[in-house]
N, C-alpha and C positions, 0 to 999 in steps of 0.2 A: 216163592223165590222173588227176591227183590230186583230192581232194575240193574244194580250194579253186578249182581250175580248172573244175570241174563247176559250182561255186556261181556263178562269174563268168559262165560260159556262160549258166546259166539266167537270171541276172539280166538280161543283154543281150537274151535271148529275150523276157522279160517286158517290157522297156522298148520293144522293137520292136513288139509287139503293142499295147501301151498307147498309144504315140505314133500308130500307124497308125490305130487305132480312134477315137482323140480327133480326129485330123485329119479323118477322114470325117465325124464327127457335128458338128464345128465347121462345116464346109462346109454340111451339111444345114441346120443352125440358122440359118445366114447368109441361106439361100436362102428360109426361111420367116419372116424377119423377127425372128429371135431373137438374143440376145447369144451369142457363142461359147462362154462359160463354161457355159451351160446343156447344150451338147452334150458338154462334158467330164464334167458330172454324170451324164448319161444314159449315156455310154460306160463309166463306172464301174459303174453297175448292169448294163449289158449284158455286161461282162466277168466279172461275178460269178456265183453260182450261179442267179440268176434267169433267165438265158438261156444263156450259154456252159456253165455247169455242169449245166443242164438238158438241153440238146441234145447236148453232147459231154462227158459226165462224166469220161471217161478222159483226154481231152486237157486238160480243165480242171484235174484233179488233177495232171497232169504239168507243166503250165505254172505253176500257182499252188499248190504244195503248201504244207501247213500250216507247215512249217519255214521258208518263205521270207517269211512275214509280218513277223517282226521287222525283216528288212531293208527291206522296202517301207515299213513304218512309220517307220524312221529317215530314209530318203530324202524321205518325204512330209513329215515334221516339218521338215527343212531347207528344203524348198521353200516351206512356209507361213511360216517364220520369215523367209526372205529376201524373200518378197513383201510381207510386213507392214512390213518395213524400208523398202521402196521406197514403200509407201503413205505412210508417216511422212515420207520425203523431199519428197514432192509435196504435202504438206498445207499449205494456207495459214493459219498461225496468225494473221496479221493480220486476215483476214476472219472467222476463228473468233471472235475477241475482240469484233468488232463486232456479230456475230449471236448473242452468247452466250445472251441471255434467250430468243429464239426457238428456238435449238437445244434448250435445256433444257426449254422447254415442250413441243416435239414429242417429245422423248425420254421425258418423264416420262409423257405420255399413252400412248406406244408401249410403256411398260413395265407401267404400272398396270393398263390394261384387259386386256391378255393375261394378266396375273399373277392377277387376280381370277377371270376365266373359266377360267384354267388350273387354279386350285385346285379348282373345281367338277368339271372333267374328270378331275383326279387322284383325287379322292375316289370318282367314279363307277367309274373303272377299277380302283381297288384293291379296292373292294367286289366286283367281278365276278371278280377273280383272274386270273392268267396273264399279267400285264403288267408287274408289279414283282416283284423278289425277294421271298421270304417275310419277310425281316428288315427290310424297308423300312416305316417308320411312315408314318402319314398325313401329318404335317407335312413330312417329308422328300420324299414323293411330290409334294406340293404345290410345294414349292421347286424341285424338278427340273422339272417340267412348266411352271412359272411361267417359269423361266429358259429352257426350250426354245421356248416360245411368244413370249417377250419378245425373244429374240435377232435381230439384224439381220445380213444377209449383208454385213458391213462391207467386206472385200476385194473382193467381187463388186460391191458398190455404188460402191466407188471405181474399179473397172474400167470399169463402164458410163459413169461421170462422164467419165473420162479419154478413153474411145473416142469420145464424143460431144462432146468439146471444152467441156465444162462446168466444168472446173477453175477455180476462182477466181470463178465466178459466184455469185449469191445462192442460186439452188437447189442447186448443187453444195456449196457451203459449208455450208449448214444440213443438208443430208442427211448429209454426212460427219460433221459435229459431232454431231448427234443420234445416228447409227449408232454412233459411237464411245463416247458415253454408255451407250447401250443395252447395248453388248456389255461394257463394263466392269462394269456392275451385274449383267449376267447371269453373268459369271465370278465375281463376289463371291458370288452366290447359290450357284453351283456349289461354290465353295470351302467354304461353310456346309454344303451337303449332304454333301460328302465328309467333313467334320469330324464330322458327325453319324453317318454310316454307319460311320465308323471308330472311334467312340467317343472321339474326340480333338477337343474343341472348340477346341483352340489352333490347329488348322490354318487357321481362318477368321481369327484374329488374326494368324498369320504371314503370310497373304496380304495383309490390309490394312496391317499394319505394314511388311512387306517392300516392298510397291509404293510406299508413301510415301517410304521410304528411297531406293529406285531412282529415282524420278522426281526427287527433290531432288538426287541425285548427277548425274543427266544434265543438269540445268538448270545447277546451280551449279559443277560440276566439269568434266564432259566437254565441254560446249558452249563455254565459253571457251577450253579446252585445244585443241580442234579449230580454232578460230578463229585461234589463235596458230600451230599447227603447220601449217595449210594454207599459210602464206606462207613457211614455213621448209624444208618438204620439197622438194628439187629433183627427186627421183625420185617421179613420181605412184604407181607400183606400191607403193612403200613406204608410202605414206600409205593406200593402198587395203587392204594388207595389215593395216595398223594398225586400219582402221575395221571390217574383217571380224572381227578378233579381238575388237573391243569387241561387235560384234553377237552372236557365239556366247557370249561371257561374259555379256552382258545376258539373253540367252535362257536360259542355264544358271541364272542367279539367279532370274529370275521364275518359271522351272519349279519350281526348288527350294522357293520360298516358296508355291507353289500357285496362282499366277496365270497360268502357262503362258507358254511361250516367245514365242508370237506377240506378246504385248503388250510384252514386253521389246525386241523388235526394232522395234515400232512407236514406242515412246517414244524409243528411240535415234535413229530416223529423224527424229523431230520436233527432237531435240538438235542435229542436224547444221546448221551455219550455212548459210543460204539464199544462193543466187547460185551461183557456179561450182562449188563443191565438191558440193552436193547434187545439181545437174544431172549432173555427171560420174558421181557414184556410181550415180545411177539409170540412167544410160545403160549402164553396165557390168554392173549386177546384174539388171536387169528381163528382157532377152531370154531368158537361160538359164533363168531361174526359171519364167517363164510357159509357155515352149515346151517345157520337159523335165521340171522338177521337180514343179510343180502337177498335172499329169495323174496322176502316181503316186498322189497322195493321193486323188484321186476313185476310182481304181480299188481302193484299199485299203479305202475305204468300200464300194464296191460289193461286195467279197468277204464283207462282213458283212450284206448286204441279201438277204433271201431272201422274195421274193414268193410262193413256194409255201406259206409259213406262213399267208397269209390265204386258207384253204381253205374259207370259208363266206361266204354273204351277211351273216351277223351280224357278222363280223369286217370285211368291206368297208364295212359300215354305220358301224361304229365309227370306221373309217379316215376315212370321209367326214365324219363329225361332228367329229372333230379338225381336219380341214382347214378346215371351215366356221367352226369357232370361232376358229382361228388367224387366218384372213383377216378376219373380222368384226371382231375385237378390235383388231388391228394397223392395218389399212387406215383404218377409220373414226376411230379414235382420233387417229392422227396426222394425218388430213386436217383433222379438226375443230380440233386444236391450232393447226395452221398457219393456218387461216382466222381463228381467234380472235386470233392474233398479227398479223393485218392483211395477211397474204399473199394474193394473188389466187387465184382458184379454180384455173386452170390449173397454176400453180406450186405449190399446195397439193397438188393430185392428183399432180403429178409427185414431189413429196417422199414422199407416202403411198406411192405405187407402189414406190419404191425401198426405202422402210423395211420394207415388207410382205415383200420377199424375204428368205429364211432362208439358202439357199445354203450357202456354204462354212463359215461359222462355226457354223451348226447341226450340219453333219456333224461338226465337231470336237467339240462339246459331246456329240453323241450318241454318238460313239465312246468318249470318255471315260466316260460313264454306263454304256455296255455293259461296258467292261473293268473298272469298278469294281463291277459286279455289281448296280447300281441297277435296271436295266430287262432285260426279256427280249428275245430277238430279234424277237419278234412286235411288240412295241411300237417297237423299233428301226426295223423295217421301215416301220410306219405313219408314224413321224415323218420318216423319210427321204423317203417319198412326199409328205408335207407339205411339205418343203423344196423338192422338185422342182416341185410344183405352184405354190407361192407364188413361186418363182424364175421359172417359166414365165410367170407372170402379169406380172412386172416390165416385161418389154419392150413387150408391147402397151399397157399402161397408160401406160408412160413415153412411147411415140411418140405416143399419142393425146393426151396432156397437152401435150406439146411442139408438136404441130401447132396445137393450140387456142391456145396461148400465143403462137406466132408469128402466127396469124391475128389475134388481138386487138391485139398490138403493131403 
C-alpha cells in the first residue's frame, strides 16, 4: 500500500470518528434542550488533546498526526465556505432593508461595549504575560481581543433561526442583519491586526478595498448574469457547476485580500436571485455541508484546544473573568439597543441571546490568531471555552424568551 493510499485510509478513519462522535453529541444536546451545533463544538474539544489525547495519547497520535492537520484544515475551510453560501442564499434582503436602522443599532452596541471592555482585558493580560506573543503591542492586543469579544456566531445564529422557523420574521431578520454587521467589522479589525503584526499596513487597505470591489461585482455583474442564465440553462447540473465555480472563485478572492473565504461565499449567496434558483441551490448544498464538512472544522479547532494548559486556579480565574466580561458586554448592550429601538422585552432578549453566542465564527478568528502567532495556546483555550459557554447560553435564553413572547402575544 503506497503513501497516498495510506493517507486516504487515515482521512476516512478520521472522518468516521468525527462523524460518529458528532452524531452522539448532537443527540445528547437535543435531549438536554440545546441546539445540535453545540454538540459538534463539544465533540471537537473531546476529540482533541483535552480528552482523547489525554486518555489515549498513542491512539490520538495515530488517528490525528500533525501531518494530517493541513488536510483537515482544507476540508474544514470548504465546509465553512459552502455553509456561508447557503446562509447567503436564505437571507431575506427585503426585510433586512426594512429593519436596517434597528439592526445597525443592535450591531453597534454589540461591537462597542465588548470592544471597550476587551481593551481593558487585553491590557491586563499583556501586562501579566504568557497570553500574547512577545512581539504583540498593546494596541494590537486590544484590537484582537476587541474583535474576539465583539464577534457573533453568525452561521450558528442562522442555523438556530432556520431550525426554529424564524427565517423572515422580525426577530430573525434583525438578529441576522446585526450579526452580519458584527462579523464584518470584526474581520476588518482582524485585517488591521494582521497588517500591524506583519508590518504591512496595506493589508487592511487591501481587505477594505477588495471587499468593496467584490461586493459591487456581485451586485452589478453576477446577480443580473445569473438571472439571465437561470432561464437559459436547460441542464440544471451545468448551472449548478457554474455557481460552484463562482463560489470557490469568490472565496479565493476574498481570502486573498484578507477578508477570508466565508464572506466571499456569503456575499455570493446574497447575489443569487431569489425564488427557484436560490431554493434549489440551498437544497443541494446544505445537507452534505452540515452533515459531513462542518464537523471537520470543529474537530480541527478541538485539536488546538488544550484544557491541560489551565493548570492553576489563577488561570481558571482569568478564564472566568474573560467569560464574564464577554457575556456582560454583548448581552446587555444588544438587549439595551433593541429595547431603545422599540422592540418588546421578549424579542429584545431573544435577539441579545442569539447575538451573545460566539460559536463558529469565534473559532475561525481564534484559529487565525493562533496561526498568525498573535496569541498563545493558553489564551486560545480560554477563548474557546468562552465561545462554548456563550453558545451554550444561547439556547436556554432563546427558548425562555420565545416562550415569554408567545405567552404575551
